[in-house]
N, C-alpha and C positions, 0 to 999 in steps of 0.2 A: 832803338826799340821804341816802335811807334804805339802809344798807348791813347783811348777815349776813355777817360773816367774809370783809369784801372783796367780797362780790358786791352788786352795786347793783341794787337793785328799783325799778325805774320803768319808763316807758314806752320810755326809750331799749333797753331789755333784753327779751329772751324772756320770759313771764310765769314768776314764782319758783312750781313747784311744792311743795307739802308734803304730804307722806304722813304722816298721823295714824295712827298703830301704837294709839293709846287703850288697849283691852281685849282686841285682836286678838290678843296673844301667849296667852292662854285659860291663864294662870297659868303659863306656861313660860317662863323665862329663856332657853332654845335658841333656842325658837321667836320671842322678842323679838327675837333678833340674827338669827334667819335672816329676819325683817320687814326688818331694817335692809339687810340685804344685798340681799333682793329689791327695795327700793325703790331701792336703788344702781345696780343694775343696768336697770332698767327708766327709768332717767335723771331720778329725783327731783332737785331742788334740795336739800332737806332732809328730815331726818326729825323726827318730833315725838311726844313721850309726854306723858305726864299726872302728874302729883305729886300725891298725897293717898294717905291712908288713910280706911279707912272711919270712923275715930273722927275725923280732921280735917274730914271733911264733914259728917257728922252722930251722930248719938246713937243707941243700940241700944234703941228703942223699938218696941211695939206697937199703941200710940195710932194713931188713925185717918190723922192729921195723916201720918204717918209709912209710909205705905203707898201703893205707885202703883195707881192704879184703872183706869188706861185707857192704850192705846199698847202700844209695841213692849214694855215692860217691866212691863205689868198683871201685879198680884198681889206683885208684889217689896216686900217691907221695904225701905227708902232703905239702912238699914245694910247687909244682906244683900249688896245689890246691889255696892254701893263695895266691900265685903269680896271679892267676885269679880274685878270690874273692874279695881281697882288693882294699879297697876306697883310693887312694892314699893320702900321706900327703898334696901335694901341691894343692890337689884340696877342702880342708877341710875351708878354710877361705873364698872360693868363695861359696860354698855350704851355710855357715853359715850366709854369708851376703845376698843371695838369700832368705833363708828361715825368714832372719829379715827382709826384704823388701816385701815379700807377706803376713808377718804376723801370722808365725807358728812358736812356739819353736822347736829348734832342739840341740840334745844332743846325746851323743856316747857312746860306750861301749870302754874305752879303754884295750889293753891288755897288756901294760908293760908302764912303767916309763916315756919314752919318749913320748907316746901316752899323758898320763897325762899333761904334761909339754906343748904340743903343743893343748891340749884343754883348760887349763889353759890361753894361751895367746889368745884364742878365747875367753875367758870369759864363756864356757860352762857353764849353768844353774844348771846341775844336770850330775851325773854319773851312768853309768848301768853295772854290775858285771855280766858280763856271768856265765852260770851254769859251764863252764869248767875250769873257773878261779876263782870259790870260794873257792878251797883250795890252793890259793896263796895268803897266808896271809900276806907278804911283799907288794905285789901290793896294795892290801886292806889297809894297814896302810897308803901307800903313798897317795892313794885316800882319805881318810879320814881326814890327814892332810889338805886338800884343804876346809874341812870344808861346802862342798857343799852336797846336798841331794844325797843319793845314795839309787838306785834299784839294788837289788840280785836275781837273781836267783838261785833257790836250787835242778834244777835238778841234778840226780844222788847221793845226798847229804844224809849222816845220820843226825839224830839231832845232834850229836857231830859235825860236819862237821859245821853245820849252826850255833850250838854254837861258836864256834870257830871265824866264819868271823862275825856274830853277835857282840860278845863281841869287838873284834879287831877292827870293824868300830867304835862302841861308846867309848871305851878308848881313840883312836886316833882323837877325833874330831868331828865324824858325830852325829850331833843331830837329823837329819830327815832320817829316814830309811824305807825304803818299802821292802818287801821280794815278791817276785814271786812264787807262785807254778808253778811247769814247770816239763814236762816229756820228756829229752832230747834222743826223736828220731824223726828221721825226714824222712817221716810225723810220728807223735804219733797215734797211733790206740785207736778213740774216747772213746771205751771201756775200755781202759786203762789210761784215761786222770785221773781218782783218784781226783774228784776235792773236796772231803773229807776232801783233805789234807789244802784246804784252811783256814778251821775252827780249826784244829790243829796248823797251824801256827799262826793263830791270837790269839789262847790262850795260846801260848807258849812263845810268845813272845811281846805280846802287842804292835804292830806294823800296820801300814797300809799293806794291802795283797792284792796282786792283783796274774793275770794269766798270764803267759808268755807261750801264747797257739800255738803248732805246730800240731794240729790235722787238718783235711782238714774238710773244712767248717768254718761255726761261732756256730753253734751248742753249743760244749762247754763253748764257751767264754760267750755265753748269757747266758747261765746256772749258769756259774761262779758269775755271778750278785746274783744270791738268796743265795748266800751261804758266802756273804759278799765280794767278791771282788771289789777293789775301782779303781784297772786300769787294763788293758788289753791290751798285746802286741801281734802284728800279725805280721808275715814279708809280707812285701807288694811289689806287680809287676804291671807294667803296663798292661801286659799279660803274662798268665801263658804259653803262647806259646812261651816266649820268650827262646832263650838257656841260659842256666844258671842254678850254682849249689842248687840256694835257689827255682826257679822258681815253682818247682813241688808242694810243701807243700804252697807256699803263698796264699794270697787273693789280688785278682784285686779292680780297682777301685768300680766298683759295690757293691762286696761283702763288702768291706769295709764303703762303704755308710750303706749299710745295717746292718751290726753290728754297725756304731754309732748309729743307730735308733733304734734297737732291745735292745741294751744294754740299753738304756735310756729309750725305752720302760718299761724294766725289773725292771729298778731302781723306775721307777715312780710308779710299780705296790706293791712294798715292803710296803708302807704304814708306818704305827704304830703299834704297839702291844697292847696288852690292849682290845681287843673288842671294839676298837674306831669304829664307824659306818661311812659310808660314806654318805657325805651328799645327794648321788645320791639315798640311800636306803630310804630316808624320805618319799618321796613321796608313796612310796609302803608300807608304815607302816600299811597304812589303809586295807592292803590285809590280815593281820594275822587275826588268827584265835581270837575271843573274845566272849563274855556269852551275848546272844540276848535272850529274850522271845519269844516263839513260838506260845503260847498260851495267850489271853487275860485274866485277872484277874481282881477281883472286889477287892476295899479297904479292908483290914482286912483277904484276902486269905492266905494261906499257900502256899510257894513255894515248890513244887514237880518236881520230875526229869521231868516227861512230859511236865513241864511248861518255860523251859529254854534248849537251846542247846548250845555248843559248835562250833561257825559258822564262816565263815566269812561274814561282813568286821570285823574291829580290833577296833571300837569306844567303845566297852563296855569295862568291865570289864574283866584283864586276866583271862582264863581257870585256872589259878592255885586257882582261890577262887570258883572253882565248888562246890565242898564238903561243902564251909562254908556257901552258899547262902542257899543250900537245908533246908528247915525248918523254914526260917526266914517270916516273914508276911510284905504285901503290906501295906503301908500307904495312898496310893492314887492308883486310877484306873490306870492299863496296860493295854497296847494294843501289838497284835501281832506284832514283826517287831520292837517291842523298846528296846533300848539298856539298859543292867543292868547295874545300880550304885548303890552306896551306899546309895545315899539319898533319894531311893525309899522304903526303908526299915523302919520298925519302930525301 
């Protein structure tokens, strides 16, 4: 069973919706708090931040390897991007307290061991391993030793990469693991969302599986629920018009509210297998076809095809018995419009 602060995450419950604030505070502690509040109002299950500094992510270098050459952040030096986007360590205690005070769980993605230590001091209820860190086996080992629930994104990973990460987490103390299918593109084209990987991950690892979604809008996230996603993570911003490295592929409060609503509706629509009929269908059973007399018969007459029809409503015998009734003798008078039942025959 996978739980975060007592909330079970499984197919038995509506999807767990995580609002990833990431860099959308744009360097403002006040805005970070507003993001947490807006996520709570929109109905998110939890908020998530990222715990790193530019120095824990990379080094300050002008070498070609450290310059982003394409995509959303083209032209950025890695160090400068992380310097702009990071959530300062000194904010964390205040953000965790603020989330607690308004009643929404908060946890984080740590990007090195110092981040894990900080989050442990704050009693973080769970940890997220980002796609780019899935290969960092020493970090996963360190996180697993906390024995907290771990959510792992699988963007860019091969099955062997995920195997190694899962095996490490479980070996070193993780007893609750959730894998996120993820396409690590910002934004990810919806036609490349490849949601079928959700079923692959569930079948291969037998753990809870969710979607960390970087597509624009909410279509892929809602569709993922039908494929078994029990958690959905989306980047969240107060306004898409705000400057910042993540704004372009984040959802706003209105979209987050819609995501919560529509993923729950999608989950409610799944129901149970085995052709179990809905209660709402029962009132319409009377409109199914059944067998009725369409001509009156006298006692002792033999039923011919012209005497009966398969018509609506559904109070008579099922049409599957039509051939069996032909040739039977009625033991009482019957009238046109009378339903066919077994007790009318000799």
